[in-house]
C-alpha positions as CSV (number, residue, x, y, z in Angstrom):
1,X,9.3,106.1,-124.2
2,X,10.5,109.2,-122.5
3,X,8.0,111.6,-121.1
4,X,8.8,114.9,-122.8
5,X,5.3,116.4,-122.3
6,X,3.0,115.9,-119.4
7,X,-0.8,115.8,-119.7
8,X,-0.8,119.2,-118.1
9,X,1.4,120.4,-120.9
10,X,-0.9,119.0,-123.5
11,X,-4.0,120.6,-121.8
12,X,-2.1,123.9,-121.8
13,X,-1.3,123.6,-125.5
14,X,-4.9,122.7,-126.3
15,X,-6.2,125.6,-124.3
16,X,-3.7,128.0,-126.0
17,X,-4.7,126.8,-129.4
18,X,-8.4,126.7,-128.4
19,X,-8.8,123.0,-129.2
20,X,-11.3,121.2,-127.0
21,X,-10.0,117.8,-125.8
22,X,-11.7,115.2,-123.6
23,X,-9.8,113.6,-120.8
24,X,-9.3,110.5,-123.0
25,X,-8.1,112.6,-125.9
26,X,-5.5,114.3,-123.6
27,X,-4.1,110.9,-122.7
28,X,-4.0,109.8,-126.3
29,X,-2.5,113.1,-127.5
30,X,0.1,113.1,-124.8
31,X,1.3,109.6,-125.8
32,X,1.2,110.5,-129.5
33,X,3.2,113.8,-129.1
34,X,5.8,112.0,-126.9
35,X,6.2,109.3,-129.6
36,X,6.7,112.0,-132.2
37,X,9.4,113.7,-130.2
38,X,11.1,110.4,-129.6
39,X,11.1,109.7,-133.3
40,X,13.1,112.9,-133.9
41,X,16.0,111.6,-131.6
42,X,18.1,110.4,-134.6
43,X,18.5,114.0,-135.7
44,X,20.6,114.8,-132.6
45,X,23.2,112.2,-133.9
46,X,24.3,114.3,-136.9
47,X,27.6,116.1,-136.6
48,X,26.7,119.7,-137.4
49,X,29.9,121.4,-136.1
50,X,30.8,124.2,-138.6
51,X,27.5,124.0,-140.5
52,X,26.1,127.5,-140.9
53,X,22.4,128.0,-140.3
54,X,20.3,128.6,-143.4
55,X,17.4,130.9,-144.0
56,X,14.8,130.5,-146.7
57,X,12.5,133.5,-147.0
58,X,9.9,131.5,-149.0
């Protein structure tokens, strides 16, 4: 698993969003968020050349 976010990043996000996390929760959340980011990797394999961005106001 690639380390996209560090524990310091997760602490900063938690502080910004005013979520209190224990040291153990920071470790768990860091692993979970990195796993989520890794699971999105297949999206980068799509050929999107020439595909116009879309906008949905709803």
